[in-house]
C-alpha positions as CSV (number, residue, x, y, z in Angstrom):
1,X,52.0,-22.2,-28.4
2,X,49.0,-24.5,-28.0
3,X,47.9,-22.5,-24.9
4,X,48.0,-19.2,-26.8
5,X,45.9,-20.6,-29.6
6,X,43.3,-22.1,-27.2
7,X,43.1,-18.8,-25.3
8,X,42.6,-16.9,-28.5
9,X,39.9,-19.3,-29.7
10,X,38.1,-19.2,-26.4
11,X,38.1,-15.4,-26.5
12,X,36.7,-15.4,-30.0
13,X,34.0,-17.8,-29.1
14,X,33.0,-15.7,-26.1
15,X,32.8,-12.6,-28.3
16,X,30.7,-14.5,-30.9
17,X,28.3,-15.6,-28.2
18,X,27.9,-12.1,-26.8
19,X,27.4,-10.6,-30.3
20,X,24.8,-13.2,-31.3
21,X,22.9,-12.6,-28.1
22,X,22.8,-8.9,-28.7
23,X,21.8,-9.5,-32.4
24,X,18.9,-11.7,-31.4
25,X,17.7,-9.2,-28.8
26,X,17.7,-6.4,-31.4
27,X,15.8,-8.4,-34.0
28,X,12.9,-9.0,-31.6
29,X,12.3,-5.4,-30.8
30,X,9.4,-4.7,-33.3
31,X,7.1,-7.0,-31.4
32,X,7.9,-5.2,-28.1
33,X,5.3,-2.7,-27.1
34,X,6.2,0.5,-25.4
35,X,4.4,3.7,-24.5
36,X,5.6,7.2,-25.2
37,X,5.5,9.9,-22.6
38,X,2.3,11.5,-23.9
39,X,0.5,8.2,-23.8
40,X,1.7,7.6,-20.2
41,X,0.4,11.1,-19.2
42,X,-3.0,10.4,-20.8
43,X,-3.3,7.1,-19.0
44,X,-2.5,8.8,-15.7
45,X,-5.1,11.5,-16.3
46,X,-7.7,8.8,-17.1
47,X,-6.9,7.0,-13.9
48,X,-7.2,10.2,-11.8
49,X,-10.5,11.0,-13.4
50,X,-11.8,7.5,-12.7
51,X,-10.9,7.8,-9.0
52,X,-12.5,11.2,-8.8
53,X,-15.7,10.0,-10.3
54,X,-16.0,6.8,-8.3
55,X,-18.4,7.1,-5.4
56,X,-16.8,6.5,-2.0
57,X,-18.3,3.8,0.1
58,X,-18.3,4.2,3.9
59,X,-18.2,1.1,6.1
60,X,-18.4,0.5,9.8
61,X,-15.6,-1.9,10.8
62,X,-13.6,-3.3,13.8
63,X,-9.8,-3.3,13.7
64,X,-8.5,-6.9,13.9
65,X,-4.7,-6.4,13.2
66,X,-2.4,-3.5,13.9
67,X,1.3,-3.0,13.3
68,X,3.6,-2.3,16.2
69,X,3.3,1.4,15.7
70,X,-0.4,1.7,16.6
71,X,-1.8,1.7,13.1
72,X,-4.6,-0.6,12.0
73,X,-3.8,-2.8,9.0
74,X,-6.8,-5.1,8.8
75,X,-10.4,-4.8,9.8
76,X,-13.6,-6.9,9.7
77,X,-16.9,-5.5,8.5
78,X,-20.4,-6.2,9.7
79,X,-20.6,-8.9,7.0
80,X,-17.6,-10.7,8.5
81,X,-15.2,-10.0,5.6
82,X,-11.6,-9.1,6.6
83,X,-10.1,-6.3,4.5
84,X,-6.7,-4.6,4.4
85,X,-7.1,-1.0,5.7
86,X,-5.0,2.0,6.6
87,X,-5.9,3.5,10.0
88,X,-3.6,5.7,12.0
89,X,-3.6,5.5,15.8
90,X,-6.2,2.7,15.9
91,X,-5.7,-0.3,18.1
92,X,-7.0,-3.9,17.8
93,X,-10.6,-4.0,18.9
94,X,-11.4,-0.3,18.2
95,X,-14.4,0.5,16.1
96,X,-13.8,2.6,13.0
97,X,-15.4,4.1,10.0
98,X,-13.7,3.3,6.7
99,X,-14.0,5.1,3.3
100,X,-12.9,3.4,0.1
101,X,-10.7,5.7,-2.0
102,X,-9.7,4.0,-5.3
103,X,-8.5,0.6,-4.1
104,X,-7.5,1.7,-0.6
105,X,-9.6,1.7,2.6
106,X,-8.8,4.7,4.8
107,X,-10.2,4.4,8.4
108,X,-10.8,6.8,11.2
109,X,-11.5,6.0,14.9
110,X,-15.1,6.1,16.1
111,X,-15.3,7.5,19.6
């Protein structure tokens, strides 16, 4: 009898804890900021326009690190600054020309 009562009380306490947690989470929702799909679409269009208007910078670099698939992942410029890049079929030590597109540097091999 005592075991049945303790199991019932334990189940009720667990349900109360779960219910109170959900109630607290619901009451805090007005301070939570979310964007609607039209706002997300407008933000994406602004970002695309910003990338299209940004002038691209070309840099002469040397590949310093490549992955095991023959792609350059880091290069050093003439100023000595090491930058993460994307360069396909470029090995370590190869000279390359890199163009900044947004926040990504795409590189091509200089022959």
